[in-house]
DRENMI-31502 format. One record per residue: residue in one letter; x, y, z of N, C-alpha, C in turn. Coordinates in steps of 0.05 Angstrom, whole numbers, padded with zeros to 5 digits, always signed. Each point is the difference from the previous one (the first is absolute). Example, Ala and Ser with C-alpha at 12.3 -4.5 7.8 and 13.67 -1.06 7.14 Angstrom:
A+00264-00114+00156-00018+00024+00000+00018+00024+00000S-00007+00021-00014+00016+00024+00001-00015+00022+00014
This chain:
M+00767+00533+00628+00019-00016-00007-00007-00027-00002K-00012-00005+00023-00008-00042+00000-00027+00009-00026K-00006+00025-00005-00023-00005-00017+00002-00005-00033L+00032+00026-00004+00007-00009-00027+00021-00024-00012S+00011-00015+00028+00010-00030-00006-00025-00015-00001L-00020-00002+00014-00021-00020-00010-00014+00001-00029V-00005+00035-00005+00000-00006-00043+00021-00001-00011F+00017+00000+00008+00024-00021-00010+00008-00021-00011T-00013-00006+00030+00002-00030-00003-00019-00018-00020M-00031+00016+00009-00012-00016-00014-00005+00011-00026A+00014+00022-00006+00011-00001-00029+00014-00013-00020M+00027-00018+00016+00012-00013-00005-00012-00029-00001L-00024-00007+00014-00008-00020-00005-00025-00003-00028G+00008+00021-00011-00031+00008-00019-00025+00004+00008F+00002+00008+00028-00030+00010+00004-00001+00034-00009P-00019+00000-00010-00003+00023-00009-00014+00029+00032F+00009+00024-00012+00006+00019+00013-00038+00019+00016Y-00017-00010-00020-00019+00016+00007-00015-00022+00029A+00011-00025+00000-00019-00011+00020+00006+00008+00025Y+00019+00020+00007+00017+00013+00026-00001+00025+00003A-00028+00013-00025-00005+00023+00006-00016+00010+00028E+00003+00034+00000-00011+00002+00016-00034+00009+00007T-00008-00001+00020-00041-00003-00004+00003+00033-00018G-00019+00003-00021-00010+00024-00010-00018+00025+00028S+00001+00021-00006-00025+00018+00017-00031-00019-00009S+00005-00008-00023-00032+00006-00013-00007-00026+00009I+00014-00018+00019-00019-00022+00010-00011-00001+00023N-00026-00010+00004-00024+00003+00016+00013-00024+00020S+00009+00008+00032-00005-00032+00009-00024-00014+00012A-00022+00012-00005-00030-00007+00011-00001-00019-00030D+00003+00013-00019-00007-00004-00033+00013-00038+00003T+00028+00014+00003+00019-00034-00002-00008-00011+00022A-00011-00007+00016+00005-00016+00030-00036-00014-00018F-00014+00013+00002-00031-00004-00016+00003-00029-00030V+00021+00017-00008+00007-00010-00024+00022-00028-00003L+00008-00009+00025+00019-00018+00001-00020-00012+00022M-00026+00000+00016-00009-00014+00016-00018-00014-00023S-00018+00019-00024-00016-00006-00016+00014-00026-00019A+00026+00001-00004+00020-00021-00011-00007-00025+00014A+00009+00004+00025-00002-00030+00023-00032-00005-00011F-00021+00006+00003-00021-00007-00002-00011-00021-00020V+00014+00015-00028-00015-00010-00029+00030-00026+00001M+00016+00006+00012+00026-00033+00002-00016-00017+00016L-00022+00007+00030-00011-00022+00018-00028-00008-00025M-00002+00018-00022-00035-00018-00014+00015-00022-00011T+00018-00007-00008+00010-00018-00019+00006-00030+00021P+00007+00006+00020-00001-00029+00016-00031-00008+00006G-00011+00030+00001-00034-00005+00014-00007-00014-00032L+00002+00014-00018-00012-00023-00030+00028-00018-00003A+00000-00011+00016+00018-00035+00004-00022-00012+00018L-00001+00008+00026-00019-00008+00008-00035-00004-00009F+00000+00024-00012-00035+00005-00017-00002-00032-00016Y+00016+00006-00018+00004-00026-00021+00014-00029+00009G+00012-00003+00020+00002-00017+00017-00025-00012+00006G-00014+00012+00013-00017-00017+00023-00026-00006-00017M+00000+00000-00024-00021+00004-00026+00005-00027-00010V+00027-00007-00006+00009-00019-00013-00004-00039+00019R+00004-00013-00020-00008-00023+00012+00032-00009+00021R-00008-00004+00025+00031-00011+00023+00023-00006-00015K-00002-00025-00029+00024-00007-00011+00016+00021-00008N-00013+00025-00019+00010+00025-00010+00000+00024+00017V-00003-00006+00027+00003+00029+00022+00029+00010-00009L+00028-00007+00010+00025+00005+00000+00004+00008-00029G-00001-00013-00027+00005+00005-00022-00015+00023-00005T-00031+00014+00006-00009+00026-00010+00014+00023+00025I-00001-00005+00020+00017+00013+00025+00020+00016-00022M+00028-00022-00002+00020+00001-00016+00002+00027-00016Q-00021-00010-00023+00002+00021-00022-00005+00020+00006S-00011+00012+00017-00009+00024+00016+00028+00013+00009F+00015-00023+00023+00017+00017+00012+00028-00002-00016V-00003-00020-00019+00037+00003-00013-00015+00025-00026A-00018+00009-00003-00003+00034-00025+00017+00007+00022I-00008+00013+00027+00010+00023+00008+00038-00001-00007A+00008-00028-00006+00024+00003+00000+00004+00002-00025V-00010-00017-00018+00001+00001-00027+00006+00024-00008V-00023+00021+00000-00011+00030-00008+00007+00022+00004S+00017-00006+00026+00022+00024+00016+00017-00005-00023L+00016-00012-00004+00017-00004-00010+00002+00011-00038Q-00027-00010-00005-00005+00012-00033+00005+00021+00007W-00017+00014+00028-00001+00026-00006+00015+00013-00002V+00018+00001+00033+00024+00017-00002+00027-00001-00021L+00008-00030-00006+00010+00005-00033+00001+00015-00014F-00034-00001-00008-00009+00010-00034-00033+00007+00002G-00012-00015+00015-00036+00006+00002+00000+00030+00002Y+00014+00006+00024-00010+00034+00005+00006+00008-00015S+00026+00000-00023+00009+00019-00017-00021-00008-00023L-00005-00022-00006-00028+00004-00022-00030+00013+00002S-00005+00003+00032-00019+00003+00001-00011+00029+00007F+00028+00016+00008+00001+00026+00009+00019+00017-00001G+00019-00016-00018+00028+00017-00012-00012+00023-00017P+00029+00016-00012-00011+00015-00018-00014-00010-00026D-00021+00019-00010-00015-00010-00023+00016-00007-00018M-00008-00017-00030+00000-00006-00014-00029-00004-00013G-00004+00015-00021-00010+00002-00008-00036-00004+00012G-00011+00004+00012-00017-00017+00018-00009-00024+00002V+00018-00016-00005-00011-00025+00006+00020-00012+00018I+00026+00002+00005+00009-00015+00025+00030+00025+00016G+00003-00008+00027+00026+00023+00005+00031-00017-00019S+00011+00019+00006+00033-00012-00013+00008-00009+00024L+00019-00014-00004+00018-00010+00018+00020+00012+00010D+00001+00024+00001+00017+00025+00017-00003-00006+00027W-00018-00016+00024+00002-00010+00021+00009-00024+00006L+00009-00012-00022+00005-00023+00002+00020-00005+00028G-00017-00020+00017+00025-00010+00017-00015+00025+00023L-00016+00010+00001-00007+00032+00016+00027+00016-00001N+00012-00003-00029+00018+00023+00006-00012+00023-00011G+00009+00033+00014-00020+00015+00000-00027+00005+00025V-00002-00025+00013-00025+00010+00015+00011-00003+00025S+00005+00031+00006+00019+00005+00026-00027+00009+00021V+00014+00001+00024-00027+00016+00017-00004+00038+00005E+00012-00002-00025-00014+00026-00004-00042-00008-00023P-00008+00019+00012-00024+00007-00011-00002-00007-00034N-00014-00010-00014-00014-00003-00027-00019+00015-00012A-00008+00032+00002-00015+00022-00001-00026-00019-00021N+00007-00019-00011-00013-00007-00023-00028-00023+00015Y+00013-00002+00015-00011-00031+00012-00012+00015+00031A+00022+00007+00013-00006+00002+00038+00007+00022+00006A-00001+00030-00003+00025+00014+00009+00004+00002+00037T-00014-00007+00006+00002-00008+00028+00010-00020+00019I+00018-00012-00019+00007-00025+00015+00027-00016-00018P+00027-00014+00004+00013-00014-00009-00007-00008-00027H+00015+00000-00021-00017-00020-00021+00006-00023+00001I+00020-00007+00013-00003-00030+00010-00010-00014+00016A-00024+00023+00015-00019-00011+00021-00023-00011-00018F+00002+00026-00017-00033-00009-00020+00012-00025-00016M+00030-00007-00006-00003-00020-00023-00003-00025+00019I-00001+00002+00023-00001-00028+00021-00025+00000-00001Y-00026+00030+00005-00027-00014+00007-00010-00008-00034Q+00010+00004-00010+00000-00003-00039-00003-00036+00007A+00023-00007+00002+00011-00032-00001-00014-00011+00022M-00017+00005+00024-00024-00013+00009-00023-00005-00018F-00015+00014-00019-00013-00003-00018+00012-00022-00026A+00025+00009-00008+00009-00026-00018+00005-00025+00009V-00004-00008+00022+00005-00022+00009-00032-00012+00001I-00012+00012+00007-00029-00010+00012-00016-00003-00028T-00004+00017-00021-00008-00009-00022+00010-00024-00018P+00019-00003+00001+00002-00033-00019-00006-00022+00026A-00009+00007+00029-00002-00021+00013-00037-00008+00004L-00011+00024-00005-00021-00006-00009-00019-00021-00024I+00017+00001-00011+00000-00014-00030-00008-00028+00017T+00023-00010+00013+00012-00025+00011-00037-00015-00003G-00021+00011+00030-00030-00006-00010-00006-00015-00021A+00014+00010-00028-00020-00013-00021+00016-00031-00002F+00016-00006+00011+00010-00021-00018+00018-00018+00028A-00011+00003+00025+00004-00008+00021-00006-00032-00011E+00016-00019+00027+00003-00029-00005+00009-00011-00025R+00009+00009-00012+00011-00016-00033+00017+00014-00019M+00014+00025+00010+00031+00012-00012+00017-00010+00010K+00016-00003-00016+00023-00007-00003+00030+00021+00025F+00002-00007+00015+00021+00023+00015+00016+00011-00020S+00011-00016-00022+00026+00015+00005-00016+00016-00035A-00023+00002-00005-00017+00011-00020-00009+00013+00012F-00011+00003+00017-00012+00023+00016+00023+00024+00005L+00035-00011+00002+00005+00026+00006+00019+00011-00015L+00000-00013-00033+00007+00019-00017-00024+00011-00016F-00020-00011+00011-00023+00022+00000-00004+00015+00003T+00011+00010+00027-00002+00016+00016+00011+00026-00007V+00022-00011-00014+00028+00016-00010-00020+00021-00029L+00006-00016-00011-00007-00002-00020-00024+00022-00004W-00028-00009+00014-00020+00007+00015+00002+00041+00000S+00014-00009+00017+00006+00026+00016+00018+00029-00024T+00011-00013-00013+00024+00010-00016-00018+00003-00028L-00019-00008-00010-00010+00004-00019-00031+00010-00007V-00014-00003+00028-00028+00004+00005+00002+00022+00021Y+00010-00006+00028+00002+00029+00012+00009+00019+00011N+00028-00001-00019+00017+00019+00004-00006+00026-00032P-00015-00012-00014-00004+00018-00023-00028+00010+00007V-00017-00015+00010-00032+00021+00015+00011+00022+00015A+00013-00016+00025+00006+00016+00025+00016+00029-00027H+00012+00000-00013+00020+00022-00016-00021+00022-00008W-00026-00015-00016-00024+00012-00019-00016+00013+00019V+00000-00011+00024-00022+00014+00021+00005+00019+00018W+00029-00013+00010+00016+00019+00022+00021+00025+00000G+00018-00021-00031+00019+00015+00003+00007+00027-00014D+00010+00019+00015+00011+00021-00016-00003+00004-00037G-00014+00005-00006-00006+00002-00041-00012-00027+00002G-00012-00016+00008-00010-00034-00006-00026+00021-00021W-00007-00016-00019-00017+00011-00019-00034-00008+00012L-00001-00009+00023-00024-00002+00000-00009+00014+00027K+00018+00013+00014-00002+00016+00016-00001+00027-00011G+00009+00007-00028+00001+00029-00013-00032-00011-00015L-00014-00026-00004-00023+00012-00017-00022+00004+00030G+00012+00003+00018-00017+00003+00024-00009-00022+00015V+00006-00014+00004-00019-00026+00011+00023-00002+00029L-00026-00013+00018+00009+00002+00034-00004-00023+00016D+00029-00001+00005-00007-00024+00026+00018+00006+00022F-00018+00011+00020+00008-00001+00031+00028-00020+00001A-00017-00025+00007+00022-00017+00019+00003-00023-00012G-00007-00005-00030+00004-00033-00010-00021-00001-00018G-00031+00000-00005-00013-00011-00008+00003-00016-00024I+00012+00029-00017+00002-00007-00035+00035-00019+00001V+00009+00011+00025+00041-00011-00003+00000-00027+00014V-00022-00015+00022+00012-00019+00015-00039-00014+00001H-00022+00018-00007-00009-00028+00002-00017-00007-00031I+00005+00014-00019-00007+00000-00016+00020-00021-00021T+00028+00004+00003+00020-00008-00019+00005-00037+00020S-00007+00006+00028-00004-00029+00012-00022-00010-00002G-00026-00001+00009-00021-00007-00021-00001-00009-00026I+00007+00016-00016-00002-00005-00022+00014-00023-00009S+00030+00006+00009+00016-00020-00004-00007-00034+00021A-00019-00003+00010+00002-00019+00022-00025-00018-00013L-00019+00018-00024-00020-00002-00012+00007-00017-00020A+00027-00002-00023+00014-00002-00021+00015-00032+00014A+00007+00008+00021+00023-00015+00012-00018-00032+00004A-00030+00001+00015-00015-00021+00004-00008-00012-00029L-00010+00016-00026-00005-00013-00018+00015-00008-00021I+00042+00003+00005+00011-00008-00009+00012-00033+00014I+00008+00012+00024+00004-00028+00015-00028-00020-00001G-00015+00001+00008-00023-00017-00001-00014-00005+00026K-00012-00011+00004-00035-00014+00028+00029-00014+00012R+00002+00002+00029-00003-00019+00016-00006-00031+00000K+00020-00012-00006-00007-00033-00002-00031+00001+00036G-00025-00015-00019-00021-00006+00017-00015+00018-00005Y+00005+00033-00005-00011+00022+00010-00036-00007-00014M-00019+00013+00012-00024-00011-00002-00004-00022+00002H+00012-00018+00012-00006-00012+00015+00009-00029+00022D+00025+00018+00002+00013-00008+00039-00010+00014+00015A+00002+00007+00027+00000+00014+00015+00023+00018+00015M-00003+00029-00013+00023+00023-00016-00009+00016+00024T-00007-00001+00023-00011+00017+00019+00030+00010+00030P+00001+00023-00001+00016+00009+00025+00011-00014+00022H+00025-00008+00004+00014-00020+00020-00002+00013+00022D+00001+00034+00006+00003+00010+00022-00007+00031+00001L-00029-00002+00007-00006+00031-00008+00000+00020+00029P+00014-00010+00026+00003+00017+00010+00032+00021-00018M+00015-00023-00008+00023+00011-00013-00005+00028-00019T-00016-00014-00015-00016+00027-00019-00005+00022+00008V-00014-00006+00024-00017+00022+00010+00023+00019+00011L+00022-00009+00020+00030+00016+00004+00008+00006-00017G+00002-00004-00028+00017+00005-00014-00023+00021-00018A-00027-00001+00002-00019+00028-00010+00007+00021+00017G+00000-00003+00030+00002+00014+00016+00024+00015-00002I+00028-00011-00015+00037+00012-00001-00006+00009-00019L-00012-00005-00016-00009+00020-00035-00015+00019+00015W-00027+00003+00001-00013+00024+00016+00022+00017+00008F+00011+00000+00019+00016+00016+00014+00026+00011-00009G+00012-00026-00019+00022+00020-00014-00011+00013-00020W-00028-00001-00019-00016+00016-00011+00002+00028+00000F-00002+00007+00025+00008+00031+00008+00029+00004+00000G+00015-00004-00001+00023+00009-00013+00002-00004-00030F-00013-00015-00010-00005+00003-00031-00009+00016-00016N-00020+00011+00014-00011+00014-00007+00003+00028+00009A-00007+00006+00026+00005+00025+00017+00039+00010-00009G+00017-00023+00008+00026+00004-00003+00000+00006-00035S-00014+00001-00017+00006+00018-00031-00010+00018+00001A-00004+00018+00022-00002+00037+00000+00030+00005+00003L+00021-00014+00008+00033+00011+00002+00000+00024+00011S-00020-00008+00026+00000+00020+00016-00018+00003+00017S+00006+00010+00039-00020-00013+00016-00020+00028+00002G-00012-00001-00008-00026+00030-00001-00031-00008-00001A-00017+00020-00023-00021-00013+00003-00009-00014-00021L+00018-00002-00017-00010-00007-00022-00001-00037+00011S+00017-00005+00017+00016-00029+00006-00024-00007+00026A-00006+00019+00009-00030-00005+00023-00018-00013-00027M-00014+00008-00010-00019+00001-00020+00000-00021-00012T+00027-00007-00003+00012-00028-00025-00008-00018+00022F+00010+00003+00024+00000-00028+00023-00037-00002+00003V-00004+00016+00013-00042-00008-00004-00012+00006-00011V-00001+00005-00036-00010-00015-00011+00007-00022-00013T+00023-00014-00002+00008-00025+00006-00010-00020+00016H+00000+00009+00026-00020-00017+00007-00034-00002+00003I-00006+00021-00001-00029-00004-00014-00004-00008-00014S+00014-00001-00020-00010-00024-00035+00006-00028+00011A+00022-00004+00017-00007-00017+00018-00020-00019+00021V-00011+00012+00005-00023-00005+00022-00029-00001-00016S+00010+00011-00017-00025+00001-00016-00004-00019-00020A+00018-00006-00014-00001-00026-00022-00011-00020+00020T+00024-00003+00027-00005-00019+00026-00037-00010+00003I-00007+00018+00004-00032-00001+00007-00015-00010-00025I-00001+00018-00021-00014-00015-00020+00008-00024-00015W+00031-00012+00005+00001-00021-00001-00008-00029+00010V-00001+00001+00022-00018-00011+00027-00027+00004-00009I-00016+00022-00005-00024-00003-00009-00003-00006-00022I+00005+00001-00021+00006-00013-00020-00001-00032+00002E+00015-00007+00012+00013-00029+00003-00026-00018+00018W-00014+00024+00017-00010-00013+00016-00031-00013-00019L-00013+00017+00002-00020+00011-00025+00003-00024-00018H+00022-00007-00019+00012-00022-00016-00002-00025-00006R+00012-00002+00029+00015-00030+00015-00015-00012+00018G-00010+00024+00014-00023-00006+00025+00013+00000+00025K+00024+00008+00001+00025+00001+00026+00021+00018-00017P+00009+00013+00027+00022+00025-00007+00029-00018+00010T+00025+00007-00016+00021-00019+00014+00027+00023+00003M+00003-00015+00019+00031+00013+00001+00022+00006-00022F+00003-00022-00015+00021+00006-00025-00021+00029-00016G-00029-00005-00006-00009+00025-00020+00009+00020+00011A-00002-00001+00028+00008+00032+00010+00021+00017-00003A+00025-00028+00004+00017+00008-00002+00014+00016-00034T-00009-00029-00016-00005+00008-00023-00004+00029-00006G-00030+00004+00012-00013+00025-00014+00017+00024+00007S+00015+00002+00031+00014+00011+00003+00023+00008-00010I+00023-00012-00025+00018+00000-00014-00007+00017-00019A-00041-00020-00018+00000+00026-00015-00002+00021+00000G-00015+00014+00025+00001+00031+00007+00021+00015-00007L+00028-00016+00013+00017+00012+00006+00012+00005-00027A+00007-00019-00011+00008+00005-00029-00015+00009-00025T-00020+00006+00000-00021+00020-00009+00008+00025+00000I-00005+00004+00023+00015+00030+00017+00033+00007-00017T+00003-00014+00005+00025+00002-00009+00017+00026-00021P-00010-00006-00027+00005+00024-00016-00014+00032+00007A-00021-00001+00018-00017+00024+00011+00006+00009+00025S+00016-00015+00016-00004+00008+00023+00014+00026+00007G+00018+00012-00011+00008+00030-00003-00019+00020-00013F-00018-00006-00009-00016+00022-00012-00033-00009-00002V-00006-00010+00023-00024+00005+00007-00013-00001+00033G-00025+00008-00004-00005+00006+00040-00005-00028+00007P-00018+00003+00027-00010-00028+00014-00035-00012-00016M-00015+00025-00011-00013-00013+00000-00005-00012-00041S+00023+00009-00009+00006-00015-00030+00005-00021+00009A+00032-00003+00018+00011-00022+00004-00022-00029+00020L-00026+00002+00015-00018-00007+00002-00014-00019-00021L-00012+00022-00023-00002-00021-00022+00010-00013-00014I+00035+00013+00001+00013-00020-00022+00011-00024+00020G-00007-00005+00027+00005-00022+00008-00030-00011+00003L-00023+00002-00006-00030-00015-00005+00006-00005-00025A+00009+00010-00016+00017-00012-00036+00009-00023+00006A+00018+00009+00012+00028-00025-00003-00008-00017+00018G-00017-00012+00022-00018-00021+00010-00016-00017-00020S-00020+00029-00012-00017-00023-00017+00016-00012-00025I+00011+00023-00015+00009-00020-00019+00022-00018-00010C+00018+00000+00028+00026-00011+00002-00022-00031-00002Y-00016+00001+00025-00014-00022+00007-00009-00017-00026I-00027+00012-00014+00006-00006-00023+00021-00010-00015S+00018+00005-00009+00026-00006-00013+00012-00024+00007L-00007+00000+00028+00010-00023+00007-00011-00024-00004N-00033+00002+00006-00015-00020-00008-00008-00017-00031M+00021+00028-00018-00013-00005-00031+00018-00020-00001K+00024+00003+00009+00036-00026-00006-00020-00030-00004T-00011-00005+00021-00001-00026-00011-00025-00003-00028R-00018+00015-00005-00020+00001-00023+00019+00001-00021L+00024+00018+00001+00019+00001-00027+00020-00019-00005G+00011-00010+00031+00005-00022-00004+00035+00000+00002Y+00014+00027+00009+00026-00001+00001+00006-00003+00037D+00027-00012-00008+00008+00000+00032+00003+00013+00013D+00001+00029+00006+00013+00016+00023-00001-00010+00035S+00022-00008+00003-00002-00019+00024-00012+00020+00020L+00016+00020+00001-00001+00020+00025-00013+00027-00006D-00015-00011-00020-00008+00033-00021+00011+00026+00015A+00019-00006-00020+00022+00022-00005-00015+00021-00019F-00006-00011-00026-00014+00023-00016-00036+00002+00011G-00003-00008+00009-00027+00007+00005-00005+00020+00023V+00011-00003+00022+00010+00026+00023+00022+00015-00013H+00024+00002-00007+00024+00016-00009-00014+00014-00023G-00002-00018-00022-00006+00008-00029-00021+00013-00006I-00020-00009+00017-00036+00017+00002+00003+00034+00013G+00018-00015+00016-00004+00031+00017+00016+00015-00006G+00024-00003-00006+00016+00024-00014-00009+00007-00026I-00020-00006-00019-00009-00002-00020-00031+00025+00012L-00012-00010+00023-00021+00013+00009+00011+00027+00006G+00018-00002+00024+00011+00025+00012+00015+00014-00017S+00014-00002-00020+00014+00027-00023-00028+00006-00011L-00022-00014-00002-00022+00018-00020-00019+00016+00024A+00004-00015+00021-00015+00014+00025+00009+00028+00001L+00037+00003+00001+00001+00019+00004+00000+00026-00027G-00003-00010-00017-00011+00018-00021-00025+00012+00001I-00016-00015+00022-00027+00010+00003-00002+00021+00027F+00012-00016+00016+00002+00024+00021+00024+00009+00022A+00015+00003-00027+00035+00021+00016-00014+00039+00004Q+00015+00004+00018-00007+00026+00002+00026+00017+00005K-00002+00019-00001+00027+00009-00003+00000+00022+00024A-00026+00009+00020+00006+00000+00019+00013-00015+00018I-00004-00029+00000+00012-00017+00015+00038-00001-00007N+00004-00004-00028+00021+00010-00013+00004+00018-00021P+00006+00023+00009+00005+00014-00014+00017-00007-00027S+00018-00013+00004+00028-00008-00022-00029-00024-00022G-00014-00009+00011-00011-00019-00019-00027+00021-00015A-00014-00020-00007-00026+00020-00018-00023-00008+00012D-00032+00011-00009-00020-00008+00002-00006-00021-00012G-00015-00015+00009-00018-00023-00024-00026+00001-00005W-00016-00007-00019-00024-00010-00022-00020+00025+00031F-00010-00022+00027-00008+00016+00015-00004+00032+00012F+00033+00011-00013-00005+00022+00006+00007+00019-00017G-00007-00011-00028+00001+00008-00018+00018+00005-00021N+00015-00014-00008+00016-00007-00015+00009-00025-00004F-00016-00014-00022-00001-00026-00012+00029-00011-00014K+00011+00027+00000+00029-00012-00022+00018-00015+00018L+00000+00002+00038+00020-00022+00007-00021-00022+00007F-00023-00020-00004-00005-00019-00005+00012-00008-00027S-00011+00021-00022+00010-00022-00023+00031-00002-00001T+00019+00021+00012+00025-00005+00003+00008-00023+00011Q-00011-00008+00033+00001-00030+00007-00003-00016-00014L-00028+00000-00024-00003-00026-00007+00021-00003-00016I+00007+00016-00024+00028+00004-00012+00019-00027+00012G+00005+00015+00034+00028-00010+00016-00007-00023+00008V-00018-00010-00001-00016-00034+00007+00001-00013-00023I-00018+00005-00024+00004-00013-00017+00039+00000-00011I+00013+00006-00003+00021+00002-00012+00018-00016+00024T+00000-00001+00025+00009-00013+00014-00003-00034+00012V-00029-00008-00002-00007-00017-00011+00003-00013-00021V+00003+00010-00023+00013-00020-00026+00022+00005+00006Y+00025+00010+00003+00026-00002+00005+00006-00020+00023S-00014+00000+00016+00006-00016+00031-00002-00038-00014F-00027-00004-00012-00002-00017-00006+00010-00010-00025V+00007+00002-00015+00010+00007-00032+00036-00010+00014V+00005+00016+00015+00035-00012+00001+00005-00010+00018T-00017-00011+00024-00004-00020+00016-00007-00026-00012V-00015-00003-00023+00002-00020-00026+00018-00006-00010V+00016+00009+00000+00023-00001-00013+00025-00013+00013I+00004+00014+00023+00016-00006+00019+00004-00029+00010L-00039-00010+00013+00006-00024-00004-00004-00022-00014K-00007+00011-00032+00000-00020-00015+00027-00009-00005V+00026+00017+00008+00028+00005-00005+00009-00022+00019L+00002+00008+00025+00012-00011+00017-00023-00036+00002D-00020-00004-00014-00013-00015-00002+00016-00033-00015K+00009+00016-00023+00009-00012-00021+00036+00000+00013I+00011+00018+00019+00027-00002+00013+00005-00023+00020V-00016+00001+00022-00001-00014+00022-00010-00015+00006G-00041+00005-00011-00022-00003+00001-00011+00012+00035L-00032+00002-00009-00003+00019+00017-00015-00016+00025R-00015-00020-00009-00015-00031+00025+00023-00017+00015V-00008+00002+00025+00015-00027+00006-00011-00033-00009D+00015-00012+00001-00012-00024-00003-00034-00012+00003E-00019-00019-00009-00012-00015+00020+00001-00006+00026E+00017-00020-00006+00007-00006+00034+00006+00018+00015S+00019+00023-00020+00011+00016+00033-00029+00017+00011E-00009+00003-00016-00034+00016-00002-00011-00009+00027V-00010-00026-00013-00006-00024+00027+00005+00004+00023E+00029-00005-00001+00012+00002+00029+00007+00022+00016G-00009+00022-00016+00001+00037+00007+00018+00004+00008L+00013+00024-00005+00030+00011-00011+00004+00013+00028D-00001-00001+00017+00016+00003+00020+00025-00025+00003I-00011-00024-00002+00014-00024-00002+00018+00002-00026S-00014-00001-00028+00011+00000-00029+00021+00021+00000Q-00017+00018+00010+00023+00027-00015+00022+00015+00025H-00007-00020+00027+00019+00013+00025+00006-00019+00017G-00006-00018+00002+00006-00024+00009+00000-00001+00031E-00024+00029+00008-00012-00013+00028-00035+00009-00004S-00008+00003+00024-00030+00002+00002+00006+00014+00027G-00031+00011-00002-00005+00019+00016-00019-00008+00036Y+00003-00019-00012-00019-00014+00024+00008-00032+00010T+00015-00008+00025+00010-00026+00003-00026-00023+00005H-00025+00014-00001-00019-00025+00013-00019+00010-00011
């Protein structure tokens, strides 16, 4: 009787009945616990990113940089709950976007949705994916650190999530998505997360322009221990990012966990060796950056490749991302914290490596890659990469151009010299 009274009261208040449905018999408690834990890991990655980026900027911009990542958790989570999840994973509309049937999480219940994860509550899948949506635009902030208005950042984050992240997520991961239909694979976000954010970061760096004094004034990281702590948190969280994408606890998640670590350590080692040979000394900053490059690059392939393939992917990541970071000064663009060099290049490299090293023996729901007799997968991955690169770049440029006309993208010169902490937020990270 009490239960009926509760349901009646909730209905009178306008709450839908589905939220109080009994747990279905198909739900696996272990899988549910694993995915919820992984969601928590991925959520922790965004504060980790805040520290990683925060230590890399000058001390006058540390809080402004950290705040961009921290506030993204709130802004994108609300967008996701209200309509972003429905656009990304809702009932398909022509392979291009999800409908608004799940607006405000209407119909997203505790019962599983077999199209996405048959053994966990649908709402658990939703919140896990929310954490991916949160960190993706936060990654872009590394490109325009120390010079973007906070108001412009907020508007950019909402527009970019809606016009770039949500459509691409549907194309690749949504039931009925057109790139998914072509056979494009992306286990944990090489295309959806790293290519979209990395390419958009390049667009932002080009449109917003260089920091005042770039290439002339000293712009070294003000707190490397903070950056290393952030890298460690990111590395820890990445196990939830990649292994959690198996959406169940078992053989596939175990293999994904292992290959994620192998790629990270091999990229770290090769980065340190190359830097040692190139610059004469190995640096802590280089080791931390190399680890993130290895993690970003293995992400799309993590659920489709074995340990030795992961080692090769990590070596490629450390080598190629090192070169890309050292090219930016020659090319003259100011990607402040190397969002494009690590995430854009890493996402492209990993998505193509998937097309080479993937094995159905690792994941029967995937496909064999070029090295295992199937060149078609590599060509399919290349198509997916090119489409995502072009779409992300063009739409980001349009968003930034419009925002520049409406509110302006950059702080004025005086505010930039003073630092974003004081000029944008009225506070300082340090009292002495």
